[in-house]
N, C-alpha and C positions, 0 to 999 in steps of 0.2 A: 136848308134843302128845307119844304114845309111837305108832307104827308103825311092825310087825314087832320089836313087843320093842327099838326105837330110839330114841333122843329125838329130834323131828326137829327142838327150836328154835322151834315157833309157841308164844307163851301166849292163852293162850286167857284170858279174862276170869271167873272163878266168877261172882265180884259185883259187878253193874255197878248195884248199887243198894244203894252200904254202907246200914242203918240204923242206930241207937244207941238199940234198946234188945231187951234179951233177953244175948244174945252178945258179948261186946266182939269179939271178932275178926271177926264182921263189920262193923263201924262203918270197914271199912278198905277200901281200893276193893278189896282182895282180901283173899283170908284166906287164908295163907301154909299155914295150919297143914290145911287144907281140901282145902289141892293135895298136900301130902303124903302126908294122909291114902289123896287117890284117887287117887297114883302108887304108894301103896303098895299098895294093889288089883286094879288091873289090872296091877303087878309078883309078884304072888302074891310081895310081902319083906312081917315082920311090922317093926312102925313098928318094935319096940326091934332093932330090925337096922339100922339108919338113922343117920349123921352130920347133922345143919341145923346149915350160919353161920348170925349172921346177924348184923346190928350196930346195928339200930333198930328202933322201939316195935314198928311191922310185923312183925318176926319170932320176937314172942314165945310167940307159941299154939301158932308151931313149932318153935322151940327145945326148950320142956315137951311134944310128942305126940317129936319125935325121940328116938333108947335115946338117944344123945349128942348134945347141944345146944354147941351153942363156941360163945359172944359174942369177938365177931372187930374189932377195935380199937372197944365199944361205951361208953356208957353206964353206968355205975352202976346205972339202969333197967332196964336188958337184961341186965349184965350176972348178976344177981343172981334171975333166971330163969333160966341156963344153970346147966350144968355141969361145965366151962372157959369161962374169961376167958381171951383170943390177944391180942397183941400182933401174934408172928407169923406169916405165912406157912405156915415147918418148924415152925414148934410144932402146927403142923393138920396136918399130915403126916405125921408121927410118930403122932395120934393113927388115924387113917386105915390107916395098915396095921397098927396091932395087929388091928382091926374084921375 
């Protein structure tokens, strides 16, 4: 949740009822891509100016939607959907500094 342009730490579940039809992102308990896009809209940040880091299949759609998708210690099924695969936090920080 974002309140007064600050993250509160609270997470609201947007998809309380996963479905197995249509958009595969909604097969999971939460569609992280939808959360990313919602935050971009709320904060007036273009998605192409974001970095997403993920390690599981639930992260694939988010990694694809972000400007830079980083698979962190992820299996090949996730890495193939990311722009970059990393296994060290220092690697991720280098990319964050460039953005």
